[in-house]
N, C-alpha and C positions, 0 to 999 in steps of 0.2 A: 503494500499500499504506499509505503514512503516514497517509493520510486515515481508512484502515479501523481502523488501531491507534490513531488518535486518539478516533474515533467509540466503540470499544469501551472505551476508558479513561474517557471523558466518560460513558457509560452505566453503568459500573461505580461511578464517583463518585455520580451520581445515584441508584443502587440503594442504595449504602451511606448515603447521607444519609437516604433514607426509613426505613432501619432505625435509623440513629442518632438520628433524632427519636423513634422510638417507643421507643428505649431511656431516654429521658428521663421516661418516663412511670412513676411510682414501682410501681404495680401491675405492670406487665409486668417491671420490673426484679426486683421481690420474687419474682414467678410464675416466672421463667425466669432465675435468677442467671447461669447459663453463657454467656447471650448477650452479656453486656458482655465476657466473656473472648474470644469468638468475635469481637466488633466490634473489640477493641482489636487482637487478633492480625491481622485484614484490615489494618487501618491500618498496622500496625507492618511488614508484610510489604511493604506499598506502599513505604514508606520505604525498607527493607533492600533491595529490588531497585533502586530509583532510586539510592541510594548506590552498588551494584555498577555500575549502567551509568555513573554519574558518576566511576567510578574511585576510589571510596572504599570503607571498610569500617569504619564507626563503631558501627553497632548490632550487638550480639551476642545481644540477647535478643527473640525473637518474640513473647512471651507474657507481657510486662510489662502490668500492669493501667493503663489509661489513665482519666482522669476523663471519664465519660460527656458532660460539659458542654464538653469539648474537642474531641470527636468532628468537629463541623461545621467548625471552624477546621483541625484536621488534615487532613479530606478536601479542603479548598480548597487547602492547602499542597502536599499530595501530587499533586493533578492539575497545579496550576501547575508544579510541578518536572518532571512526565513532559512536559507540553507544552513546556517549555524543553528538556528532553532531545531531545525528537524534532524540533525545530525545523529543526535542520540535515541532518536525516536524509531528506529527499525522495526520494532514490534510494538511500539507505543501509540502509533497515530490515533488511537481512539481514547487516549489519555484525556481527562475532562479537565478543562480550563475553568477556573473561577475568575470572574473580572467584573468590572463595573462599567456600564455603557456611560455615554457622554451626558446622560440625564440623571445619572447616580444611581440607576438601578442595578441590583446584582444579578447576576446570571451564571450558569454553568453550561459549557459547550464543549463536546469532543472536538479535539484538534483537527480532526479531518473535515468536520462540518466548518470550523472557521475557515480554512484555506478554501473550501468550495465556496463558501460565500464570498470570499475575497476576490477569488478569480471571475466568478460571475458577475459581481458588484462590478469590476474593471469593465468586462463585456457588455454590460448594461450601458455604462457611460460613453464607452468608446462608441456604441451603437447611437447615441444621443448626438455624439460629435459627427460620426458619419452622415446622419440623415441631414444635419445643419450644413455640412459641407455640401452634400449633394445639392441641398435646395439653393446654396449660394453659387452653384455652376463650377464647384473646385474637385480637384481629383482627390479621390478618397484613398488613404492608404491600404493596401492589399493586407489583411492580418487574419486571413482564415486559418484556421488550425492545422489544415493539411498542407498549406505552404509552410508553415513552422517546421512539421514533422519531415517535409520533404527536404529541408536543410540540415537536417540530422544525420 
């Protein structure tokens, strides 16, 4: 199971990187200003969830604006952190994580459900970006999962 979780997190980072690169284009950023907000949110959510799994609760704002030129580094940092967090989890991906959400409510969720939520969350917001880009007549980054699989 660990291999599948890592595969999905690596795909998510690859897809995020494709959109992050597109967001450095001034025409795209101007045509779809909400895209930067969605990308920042995806990256911050990854950081927040990693902190929760790590037993920390440092971040409180999942919608803070990030510098588009910092996206690539944040994507790398987030993935490295997730890889480190999953390293000792070879047979414990169903380990339950206790955490507090941004509203202060307590929850317990298995690790595999957290990583599934995280990667689906990113896909949801990348879909919003893709729809907005298409509506603005812009080229959409190709991020189908099968394209990532073919690169491996």
